[in-house]
Structures are given as C-alpha cells and as structure tokens.
N, C-alpha and C positions, 0 to 999 in steps of 0.2 A: 903129876903123881908124886914127885919128890916132896912137894909141900905137904901132901896128905900124910905121907910116911914120916916126914921130919916132925910134924906136929903130933904124931902118934894118934891120929884120928880113929875113931870107931863110930860107925853109923853116919858118916858124913853125907851130906846131900850134894849131889853133883847136878849142875844145871847146864843144859846145852841148848843153844838157839840155832835154828836152821840146820846147816851142815853139822853143827856141833853136836847134834844128836848121835851121829856116828862116833864122834870123839868120846863123849861121856860113856857110851855103851862099851867101847873098847877099854877105856880107862877103868871102868867098874869091873870088867871081867878080869883085868890084871890085878886090881887092888883087892878083890875079894871082900872079906868081912869088914874092911876099913870103910866100905861104902854102904850106906843104908838106902835111902830113897834116890831115885833118878827122876829128874824133872826135864821134860822136853818142851821147850818154849817154841811153839810153831816150828817144830824140828822134824828132821828125817828120823824115822824109827826103823832101824834095820831088822832083818831076820838073819840068822847065822848064815855066813857065806855070801851075803848080799852086798853089792856095791851101791854107791850113791846112784849110779846110772840105772841100776835095776828097777828102781822105783819110778822111773820116768817112762812115758809112752815111747814107742819106737821112733816116732818123728822128732821128739825132743832129744832122744839119745843121739840120733844121726846128726842133728843140727849142732849139738854141743860138741860131739866128737870132731866135726868138721872145723869148728872154731879152735878147738884144742890143737888139732893137727896144723892149723895155719899159724896160730899165735903162741901155743904152748900153755895157755891158761884160758880160763873163762872170765870174761869181764863181769863186773857186778851188774845186776839188773837195774833198770832205772828206778829211782826212789819213788816214783809215782806208783809203782807196783806194790809198794808198802803202804800206800794211802797217806803218805806224808806230803805236806805242802808248806809253803812259806819258809820261815826260818829253820824249822825242823828239817825240811827237805834239803835245804842248802847245807846245813850242818852235817847231815849224813852223807850227802854227795861228796863233800870234801874229805871224808874219812874212809869211804869205800875203797877197797883194793881188789885186784883180780884174785881169783881162786886158782891155785896151781892145778894144772890139768891132770897131773899124775894121780890125783886122789879120786878122780871121777870113776874109774873102772876098777879100783883096788877093792877086792872083797874083804869084808870084816868077818873074821871067825871068832866066835865066842860061845860060851856054854849056855845054851838056851834055857836049860832047867834052872841054873843058878840065877840067870837074868830074870826069868819069870817069877822066881820066888821073892824078888825084891819089890817093895812098894814102888809104883811108878805113877807119875802124874804127867798128863799131856795138857799143855796150855794151848788151846785152839783159838787163834786170832781170826776173827770172822769178818771184819769189815775194813778193807776188802780181804777176802781169803786169797792167799797166794796159791795159785793152781798147782805149783810143783810140790806143795805139801799135802795135796789131796790124798795120795796113796797112804800117807801116815795117818791122816784123819780117819780114813776107812779102817785101817788096820787096828788102831787103838779102840775103835768102837766094836770090833769083831772079836777081840781077844779078852779073856777074863783077866781081872787083876788091875785094870786101869782106872784111875780117877781122871776124869776129863773135866777141865775147867774152861769155859768159854769166856773170852774177853772180846767185847765189841770194839775192836781196834784192828789196825793193820799188822803186818808181819814184824815190825820193830816196836813192840810194846814198851821196851825200855826207853824209847824216845816218845812215842805217842800216848802212852798210858803208864808212866812210871809208878804212880801211886798204886794203881790197881794191880800191876804186876808185883810190886813189892809186897802188897798185902797177901797175894797168893803164895809167894815164896816164904814169907814169914809164917803163914799158916801151916804149910807143909813141913817147914823146918821145926815148928813147934810140936808137931805130932810125934817126932822122935825124941823130944826132950823128956 
C-alpha cells in the first residue's frame, strides 16, 4: 500500500493470486480511489466478514485446522496439484513456503458496495482446476459485475502460461488507460 500511495497512483490495477485474493481485496478497501480494477488470478474471492476458511468445505477446514494446531502453519500443496511437471515443477517446489496458520480463520471486513462498484476480473485456471478455488469460481459466476477469463492451464499460470496471463493482465490494464 505504501508504494501505491508513494507513487500517487489513481486507478491502479491490483492483482492477487490464490490466497492473494484476500490481500488485494483488503488493500483495495483501505486504498479507496487509488485502486481501479481488481484481478483475481485463480484466487480466493471473499465476501465481507469471510475468512479464507469459510470458503472451504467442513472436512477441509477441519483437516487444515488440525495441521495448523500441530505445526502452526499450512504446508504448500504438492506442485502436481497445479498441473506442473518437469523443470517448472522443480522450480516452484524449491520456492514454495508454508502459509502462516493465523490467517486461515481471520475474517476480512470490507465495504461490499465500494468493492462491487470496482471493475473486477477473475482469471479461471481450468486445467487442472484447483478444487479449493471452486467456491470462488461459483461466486464470480453468480454475481454481477465480473469479467471471467478462462485460461486452459493450472493454478500457477505465471509459470505454466506466462504469455497468456501477461496478455490478460495487459488487456485489463489497458482498459483503464
């Protein structure tokens, strides 16, 4: 947020991937008019007062909470869940880190009307589709105001389909120019 304010941005595009959907939603709420479009790249799309946990089925929540209770964090999923293989899989595997457990149940409060008034894009990565993003996929297709772009790639399009993802991001950034 400091960078957006330091650069005196107006209408900036915020992009969040995976859990980062919560982060960009909260940042946009705090930054107000400095933010224009929000882009959710195969990301969690929250509703006001919802936590990351709330979007998961009860059995997933229970399993994740048990891991957090034991280890204090959530380990990253296997890169095979993202559809990555070979050198790409090895590269991502070396860079993944655990997710702090405290963020799992922390609710995100934001102004729903101000959020809904912003242009929003959801980049849906469909091959393979990461099951934990399914609630967000359903939500964006049931709410007005969403642009949904499908990429036939896995959960990490910045690795598996960087050219296609860049084209989407440049296109949505150009709309505000």
